[in-house]
N, C-alpha and C positions, 0 to 999 in steps of 0.2 A: 504494500500500500504506500503510494508516494503522494505526499501532499505537504506543502509548506505550512498549512494551518494545523497546528498541533491538536486542537480539539477535534477537527474533522478526521484527521489521521488516526487518532486513538479510538474514536467512536467506531469507525469502520473496522479497524483491527480487532477491537473487542467483540464486535458483532460476528465477524468471521471466525474468531477463535471459539466463540460459543457454539458455532455450527460445526466445529471439529477441524477447522483449517489450521495449518501451521502458517503463521503470518510473519513476514519480515517487513519492517517499516523503513522509510527513507524520507528525508526532508526536501530532497531535490532530485532532479533528473540525473545529475552527476553522481550523487550518492547511490541512487538506484542502479545505475549502470555498473558501478563498482560491485554491488551485490550480485548483479547478473553475471559478471565476469567470474565470480567465485563459486557460484552454484546454480543449478537449473531451477526454474520455477514453472509451475503449471499455468498460472494466471498472473497478469500484471494489471493492477488497478492504479491509475494515476490521474492526478489533476491535470488539466490542460494548461492553465495559466499559473506559472510559478516564476519567481523572480530570476533565478539563475538560468536554468534550462527547463523548458516546459515539457508537457506530455508528448507532443509531436516529435520534438527532438529526441526524447528518450525512445519513442517507438522506432524511429529511423535507425538509431544507433543499436538498439537491442535486436532488431530483426537482422541487421547486418552481422552482428556478433553471433546470434543464435537464430537461424532461419526458422527453426521449429516454433518460435514464439509468434509467428504470423497467425492471426486469428485468435490470439490469446490475450489481447489487450482490451481493457474497459477504460475509456477516458471519461472523466467527469468534468463538466465545464459549466461555467457561468459566462456571461458576456465579459469582455469582447471576444468574438470569435476571430480566428485567423481568416485570411481570404480563402474563398472556396477552393481555389486551385491547390493550395497547400494541404487541404483536408481530403481531396478526392481519392488519393491512393489509400489513405488510412480508412476511409469509409467503405472501401471495397471489401475489406476483410475483417474489420474490427467493430467493436461496439462503442456507442457514444451515448452518454446520459447527460441531460441538462439539469443543473441544480435549480430548485431544491429536489433532492432525491429521497426516497425512503430506503431504509436498509433492506427491506424485503425485495424491492425492485433490484437493488444491486445484487442481492443473493441470487435472484433469478438469472441475472446476466452471468454470474460466475458459474451457475449450474449449466447454462447453455454452452459456455466456453468449454467446460469439462466434457460435456456430452459430445460436442462437435469434435473435440480432440480425440476422444475414444473412438468415435465412428471413423475418423480419418485414419487412426492408427490401426484399426482392425479391418478396415475396408468394409465393415458391416453396413448395409444399406438402411435398414429400418429400425435401428435401436434409438431413434430420436426421443422416444418417450422415457427412456431409462434415466434415472437420476444418478449423479456421481456418488460414489461411496464416500461417506463422511470420513474425514480424517486423512483422505488421500490427497487433498488439494494443498499445494504450496503456493502461496501468493506473495507478491511483493507489491 
């Protein structure tokens, strides 16, 4: 979970932990990229607008470093949005939530990421209704 706002970061991390996820937090895109260099993650949840390096920068760097992360990002944003051209590649494969969000809505997005990753890994066609096994998700 990557967010420069400590209250948001900790609330989301606490909610995911209660659902059985192992959560790593970071205060910036730069810190998150360091974590991604050190270990793999199943899902990356990040704020779009952060002072140092934002969510789109992190996504570009992370997918270059670990191509398997494509399709495993959830970006949370409030305005201002970047220009549409810079978001177009992101929106082709990733998830985007507009603040204010509910923790249940975020959890549903995490479940979808995990489901889609399992389907892609197994090549199984119609397991879309399966839920991820709790405790198996590693998020940053």
